N, C-alpha and C positions, 0 to 999 in steps of 0.2 A: 277328864279324859281317861279312857281305859284302853288297854292293849288286849287283843285277842288273836288267836290263830286265824289266818286267812281261810275263809270258806269259799268253796267254788261259787256260791251265789254272790260273793263279793267281787268276783273278777270283772264283771261288766263295769262296775264303778271304778276299779283300778285302771282299766283300759281308758275310761273317760278322763281320769286325771292325767294319765300318760299323754294323751293327745293334747291336753292343755299345756303341760310342762315341756314337751319335746316336739313342738310342731315342725321344726326344721330338720329333724332327724327321724329315725325310724322308731316311733313309740312302740312299746311292747304290745303285742296282740293278746287276745284271749288265749290263743293257742300257746303262747310263750308262758303265760302264767300257769295254765294247766300242766304244761310240760314240767315246770319247776316243782309243782306240787307232786306230780307223778314221780319225779326223781327223788323225792324225800326232802326237799329244801325246807328250811325253817323260815316260814313267811308269816308276818304279823300285819294286822291292820290296827289303826287308831280310830276310835270312835268317841264322840262327845258323850259325857255322862248321861245326857238327857235323851239320846237317840241312838239308833243303830246305823246312822249314816257313816260311811267310810270317809274319813278326812285325811288319811295318810296310810302308807303301807311301806313295808321294807322286807327284804329277803336276803337270806344267807345260805349259801351252798357249802357243804362240807364234804371233802374227799379225803381218802387215805384210810389208814387203819389205826386202831387204838394205840395211843402213844406217839403217833406220827400223823395226826390230822392237819389239814390245811383248810382254812375257811376263806370264802370270797363273798364280799357284799355285792350282790347282783343288782340291787335297786333300792332306792329310798325315794319316796315321793310324797309331797304334802300338797293338798289342794291350796292354790294360791290365796283363797279367802281365809285360810287358817295358818298361813306362814307367819313366822316371827313370833310364835307363841311357845316355842320350845318343843314342838311335836317331833321335828326331825331329830333333835337331840335325844328325846326319850326313845324313839325307835332305834337310833344308832346304839344307845347304851344297852338296849335289850338284845340286839344282835351281838354286841361285844361280850355281854354276859354269857351268852350261849357259847361263843368261841372260847371264852375263858374256862368254862366248865370242861371243855375238851382239850384245854391247853394247846389251842391251835393258833398259829399266826394268822393274821387277816390281811387280805389283799383287796384292792378295788381299783377301778378306773374312774376318773372324774375329768370333766371338760376343763381345759386349762384356763378358760375364761369364767369359770364358776367360782368366784372368789369366796362367796358365802360358804359353799360346801367345803372348799379347801381349808378355810379357817376352822370350820367345825371338825374336820378330820384331824387337822394338826393339833387342835385342843385335846383330842382323844388319843394322842400318841402315834399318829400316822406320820410317815415321812415319805417324801417323793423319792422314788427309786428308779423311775424311768419315764420316757416320753414315747407315746404311740402316735405317730403322725397319721393324720386323716382317719382316726379311729372311729369317729361317729359319722354315719352315713344317713342321708345323702349329703349333709352339709360339708363334710370333710374336716370338721373341727378336730383338733388334736386333743389328746387325753394324757394326763399324768397317771402313771401307775403308782399307787401309794401302798405302803405296807406298815403294819403294826406287829411287833414281835409277840410271840406267845406270852401269856401272862407271867409264867414262872421266870422267863428271861428278864422281863421288865422288873420283877421283884428283886432278882439277883443284882441287877445293875443299880437299882435304887438303894439297896442295902449295903 
């Protein structure tokens, strides 16, 4: 598997995966992906070594100024046919590496019933810091807000 920057021609496939993964809520549209790229987000796709098919994607938004950045994971999705192969972990690590380069804390929202994602995030240093009632629409599912401190803070605590 290889990671590459999300290209605009990849967006229809990302939208297709979104519709499969999030049928009860509002899956991202092509417009949403284009807007994230236009805003300068750090978006990646995963492809099998033997083809150009998009099998997963992930995106990180960064705001703030040098020395005071904050990052937010906006999306991670893996085609169900390719789940449980470590693709989500590789995508997450790539986003976290980018946040670490900027010494940015990282935030995200995750459905409270998405145990696999919560476990993945906790394994990578995220903690639940809040609950957003009825965050996902139209299903009304709740979301945890999770955060991971900036890399230098984690290193100071570990040392």
